[in-house]
C-alpha positions as CSV (number, residue, x, y, z in Angstrom):
1,M,0.0,0.0,0.0
2,L,1.4,3.5,-0.9
3,N,1.9,5.9,1.9
4,S,0.9,9.1,0.0
5,H,-0.5,10.6,-3.2
6,A,2.9,12.1,-3.8
7,T,4.6,8.7,-3.5
8,W,2.0,7.2,-5.9
9,I,2.8,10.1,-8.4
10,S,6.6,9.6,-8.1
11,R,6.4,5.8,-8.6
12,T,4.0,6.3,-11.6
13,V,6.5,8.7,-13.2
14,D,9.4,6.3,-12.5
15,R,7.6,3.4,-14.1
16,L,6.9,5.6,-17.1
17,I,10.6,6.6,-17.4
18,I,11.7,3.0,-17.2
19,K,9.1,1.9,-19.8
20,T,10.1,4.6,-22.3
21,S,13.9,4.0,-21.9
22,W,15.9,2.1,-24.3
23,S,17.6,-0.8,-22.4
24,E,19.3,-4.1,-22.4
25,V,20.3,-6.6,-19.7
26,I,23.9,-7.0,-18.7
27,D,24.8,-9.8,-16.2
28,G,21.3,-9.7,-14.8
29,I,21.2,-5.8,-14.4
30,W,18.7,-3.7,-16.4
31,V,20.8,-0.9,-18.1
32,G,18.9,1.8,-19.8
33,A,18.9,5.4,-21.1
34,H,16.0,7.7,-21.0
35,A,17.0,9.4,-24.2
36,S,16.3,9.3,-27.9
37,K,17.0,6.2,-29.9
38,R,20.0,7.9,-31.6
39,E,21.4,9.0,-28.2
40,S,20.8,5.6,-26.5
41,A,22.5,3.9,-29.4
42,A,25.7,5.7,-28.3
43,I,25.1,5.5,-24.6
44,L,24.4,1.8,-24.1
45,P,27.7,0.6,-25.7
46,R,29.6,3.0,-23.4
47,L,27.8,1.6,-20.3
48,R,28.5,-1.9,-21.6
49,E,32.1,-1.1,-22.0
50,A,32.3,0.6,-18.5
51,L,30.8,-2.5,-16.9
52,A,33.1,-4.8,-18.8
53,L,36.1,-2.8,-17.6
54,I,35.0,-3.2,-14.0
55,R,34.4,-6.9,-14.4
56,A,37.7,-7.6,-16.0
57,R,39.9,-5.4,-13.8
58,D,38.2,-5.5,-10.5
59,P,35.9,-8.6,-10.0
60,Y,35.6,-7.9,-6.2
61,R,34.0,-4.4,-6.7
62,Y,32.0,-5.7,-9.6
63,K,30.2,-8.0,-7.2
64,W,29.0,-4.8,-5.4
65,V,27.6,-3.6,-8.7
66,L,25.7,-7.0,-9.2
67,V,24.5,-7.2,-5.5
68,H,23.4,-3.6,-5.0
69,F,22.0,-2.5,-8.4
70,D,18.8,-3.8,-10.0
71,R,19.0,-1.0,-12.6
72,I,21.5,1.5,-14.0
73,L,19.6,4.4,-15.6
74,V,21.0,7.2,-17.6
75,V,19.0,10.6,-17.5
76,N,19.7,14.3,-17.4
77,M,20.7,15.2,-13.9
78,P,22.8,17.7,-12.0
79,A,25.4,15.2,-10.7
80,R,27.5,12.6,-12.4
81,G,26.0,9.8,-10.4
82,Q,23.6,8.9,-7.7
83,F,22.6,5.8,-5.7
84,V,18.9,5.4,-4.9
85,P,18.6,2.9,-2.1
86,A,14.8,2.5,-2.2
87,L,15.0,1.5,-5.8
88,R,18.4,-0.3,-5.7
89,R,19.4,1.9,-8.6
90,C,22.5,3.7,-10.0
91,V,21.5,6.9,-11.9
92,L,24.1,8.5,-14.2
93,D,24.0,11.8,-16.0
94,Q,23.5,11.6,-19.7
95,E,26.1,14.2,-20.7
96,F,28.7,12.7,-18.4
97,V,28.2,9.2,-20.0
98,E,28.2,10.6,-23.5
99,T,31.4,12.7,-23.2
100,D,33.6,11.4,-20.4
101,A,36.2,8.6,-20.6
102,I,35.0,5.0,-20.0
103,E,37.4,4.8,-17.1
104,A,35.6,7.7,-15.4
105,I,32.2,6.2,-16.0
106,A,33.4,2.9,-14.6
107,S,34.9,4.7,-11.5
108,T,31.6,6.5,-10.9
109,I,29.7,3.2,-11.0
110,V,32.2,1.8,-8.5
111,H,31.6,5.0,-6.4
112,E,27.9,4.5,-6.4
113,A,28.2,0.8,-5.7
114,T,30.2,1.7,-2.6
115,H,27.2,3.7,-1.4
116,G,25.3,0.6,-1.8
117,E,27.7,-1.5,0.2
118,L,27.7,1.1,2.9
119,F,24.0,1.2,3.0
120,R,23.9,-2.5,3.4
121,R,26.2,-2.2,6.5
122,G,23.8,0.4,8.0
123,V,25.7,3.5,7.0
124,G,23.3,6.1,5.6
125,Y,23.7,9.6,4.1
126,D,22.9,11.9,7.0
127,E,24.4,15.4,6.6
128,A,26.7,15.0,9.7
129,I,28.6,12.1,8.1
130,R,28.2,12.9,4.4
131,Q,31.7,14.1,3.8
132,R,33.2,10.9,5.5
133,V,30.8,8.8,3.3
134,E,31.9,10.5,0.2
135,D,35.5,10.1,1.1
136,I,35.1,6.4,1.6
137,C,33.4,6.1,-1.9
138,T,36.2,8.2,-3.4
139,R,38.9,6.0,-1.9
140,Q,37.2,3.0,-3.5
141,E,37.5,4.8,-6.9
142,L,41.3,5.2,-6.2
143,A,41.5,1.5,-5.3
144,F,39.8,0.7,-8.7
145,A,42.2,3.1,-10.5
146,R,45.2,1.2,-9.2
147,K,44.0,-1.8,-11.2
148,L,43.9,0.1,-14.5
149,P,46.7,0.6,-17.0
150,D,46.0,4.4,-16.9
151,G,44.0,5.6,-13.9
152,E,45.6,9.1,-13.8
153,G,42.3,10.8,-14.7
154,I,40.5,9.0,-11.8
155,R,43.3,10.0,-9.4
156,A,43.3,13.6,-10.4
157,R,39.5,13.8,-10.0
158,A,39.8,12.1,-6.6
159,A,42.3,14.8,-5.5
160,L,39.8,17.5,-6.4
161,K,37.0,15.8,-4.4
162,F,39.2,15.5,-1.3
163,A,40.0,19.2,-1.5
164,L,36.4,20.2,-1.5
165,P,35.2,22.1,1.6
166,Q,33.0,20.3,4.0
167,D,29.9,22.4,3.3
168,T,29.9,21.2,-0.3
169,W,27.9,18.2,1.0
170,S,25.4,20.2,3.0
171,G,21.7,20.0,2.0
172,E,21.6,23.7,1.4
173,A,24.6,23.5,-1.1
174,T,23.1,20.6,-2.8
175,F,19.8,22.4,-3.2
176,E,21.6,25.4,-4.6
177,R,23.5,23.3,-7.2
178,N,20.2,21.6,-8.2
179,V,18.5,25.1,-8.7
180,E,21.4,26.3,-10.7
181,W,21.3,23.2,-12.9
182,L,17.6,23.7,-13.4
183,R,18.2,27.3,-14.5
184,E,20.9,26.3,-16.9
185,T,18.5,23.7,-18.5
186,G,16.0,26.4,-19.1
187,V,13.4,25.9,-16.4
188,P,11.2,29.0,-16.1
189,N,12.0,31.5,-13.4
190,W,8.4,31.1,-11.8
191,V,9.3,27.4,-11.1
192,L,12.6,28.3,-9.6
193,K,10.9,30.9,-7.4
194,A,8.3,28.4,-6.3
195,L,11.1,25.9,-5.4
196,L,13.0,28.6,-3.5
197,S,9.8,29.6,-1.7
198,A,9.0,26.0,-0.7
199,R,12.6,25.6,0.5
200,G,12.2,28.7,2.7
201,W,9.0,27.3,4.1
202,R,10.6,24.0,5.0
203,V,13.6,25.7,6.8
204,R,11.1,27.9,8.8
205,W,9.2,24.9,9.8
206,A,12.3,23.0,10.9
207,L,13.5,26.0,13.0
208,R,10.0,26.2,14.5
209,G,10.1,22.5,15.4
210,R,13.5,23.0,17.2
211,D,11.8,25.4,19.6
212,A,8.8,23.1,20.3
213,P,8.9,21.0,23.6
214,P,10.1,17.4,23.3
215,S,7.5,14.9,22.2
216,K,6.2,12.6,24.8
217,E,5.2,9.8,22.4
């Protein structure tokens, strides 16, 4: 039974995205792209090659991919990759998959699979530990890079990640990056203003909750 109307809507939209994506199955994992037929014809082979690279060079971490992902989906999104625990899904950005090196795509899949392994061990993604979690996932990328003939690009990107300030991973910073991405993709200003207004309302409500007496439930 669904908990809310909003949940029903999000799941319906998700099913529609999956149904209208071009896809194939690789080692039991559904791999797809929510893109045009022409774009998907270029995306799917790159995903196939990235997965083959992990399988050949790092079977240990490839097991994480097989265990924690039911699907790998490529869509337009503001980050290179994301793990969605509730859906057991790795989501990758379309532009990233289309343009970056196969090694980079493979290392991002390893990064997201590490989130899956941490989640299995009871480690979530609360803001207080978010930077530590990201550092762990990035170190797994470095471990994967050591198994490649040329992992210099992954190592350089990892160094930049480690140098990021802690507030990079805050909810506020993430929200601002998402809004900026929406602006760059041409979302109307009235939609952005509505999002910012809703964000302000949520912050005010949270602050109000902190001042309330402790619950006795």
